[in-house]
KEVOMI-577702 format. One record per residue (C-alpha): residue in one letter; x, y, z. Coordinates in steps of 0.05 Angstrom, whole numbers, plus 5000, padded with zeros to 4 digits. Each point is the difference from the previous one (the first is absolute). Example, Ala and Ser with C-alpha at 12.3 -4.5 7.8 and 13.67 -1.06 7.14 Angstrom:
2
A524649105156 S502750694987 
! end
This chain:
66
M501047815085 K504750554976 S504549864942 T503550394945 S498249814929 D503950194937 W496750254937 Q503250184934 R498350724981 Q495849834938 E496049485039 A499050505058 E497650544953 A495049524968 R497649745068 I500650625044 Q493649855039 E502849325019 V506650315021 L496450505045 D495449475029 A506049565015 A503650575034 K493950115044 K498949265017 L507049704998 G504950565011 T505350344958 Q499949854925 R506450094960 I499750234927 I506349844962 D502250524949 P506249964956 D503050595038 G497949805070 R493849825039 F493750315028 L497349805068 V492450045007 T497550015072 Y493350135032 E499250455060 P493150005033 V496850655021 K500850135074 K493949835042 T496150515039 L499349935075 T492849794991 E502149434955 L505649795047 F495449975060 A494649634961 Q504949424989 P499249415047 G505849805045 P506550365017 L503450464949 S506749794970 D505650474981 D497949914928 D493050255017 L502750645029 N504250174938 L502350665031 
! end
């Protein structure tokens, strides 16, 4: 379930760990600032070939992440 959540800057600063966890689990998090916004996203580390071949079943395009 990917969704974007909005956080006010002060709340995000006080709860930064929650913002980062939400970005990892739910997708992009938007931090609203008086002058604009910040978008917090999570990008996983690319997998090694050993890790890819250890996965059961066929690989998807997302698995390849080339």
